[in-house]
N, C-alpha and C positions, 0 to 999 in steps of 0.2 A: 502493500499500502504506499505511496507517496499521497505528500501533501496536497496534490490538487481533486483527489479522490477523497480525503480526509477533510478539507473544505467544501466538495458537493455535495459529500452526503448520499450518493445517488440518488441525485434528482430532489433530495430533501431540505436542501441548502436555506434555500428562499422559507422557510417555515422555522427550521430550526434556528438559523443565526439572527431571524428577525426574532422569535420568540427571546432570546438572549438579549436583543437590542431593547424591544420592549421591556422585559423586569430593570436589566443595565437602568433605563429610562426611569422607571418608578419609584425604585429605591434612592435614586438619587434627587428622585421629588419630596419623595419622603423625607430623607435626610434636611432638605431648603426647608421644609414644613417644620421641623422639627426646632432647627436650630432659630429661624423666627421667634416662633411660639416660646420659647427658652426665653429671645430678648425681649418680648413683649413682655412677660408673667414679672421677670425680672424690674422692668421698668415700672410696673403696677408695683410690684415691693416697697422699687426706693421711693415711689412718690406716697402710696402709703404712709411709710416710717419717715418720711420729712412732713407729711402732715399729724403726726402722727406730737415728731418734736416740736412743730407749733403749736398745737394744743395745750404741751405741758405732761403729755404721757410719756411715759416710757414700754417701752417697745419688747 
């Protein structure tokens, strides 16, 4: 078996490599969404802490 046959996958290469591509895209999008969600939560917590400090409360 040579590399050409491996990447062609007996005619199913489009489906196989397309599936891998879609899966990798989904994983990348999920990682970006988690990072963005974390950043937003940390920003909200910081604002809540600053608000509590303005009121004279301890967090």
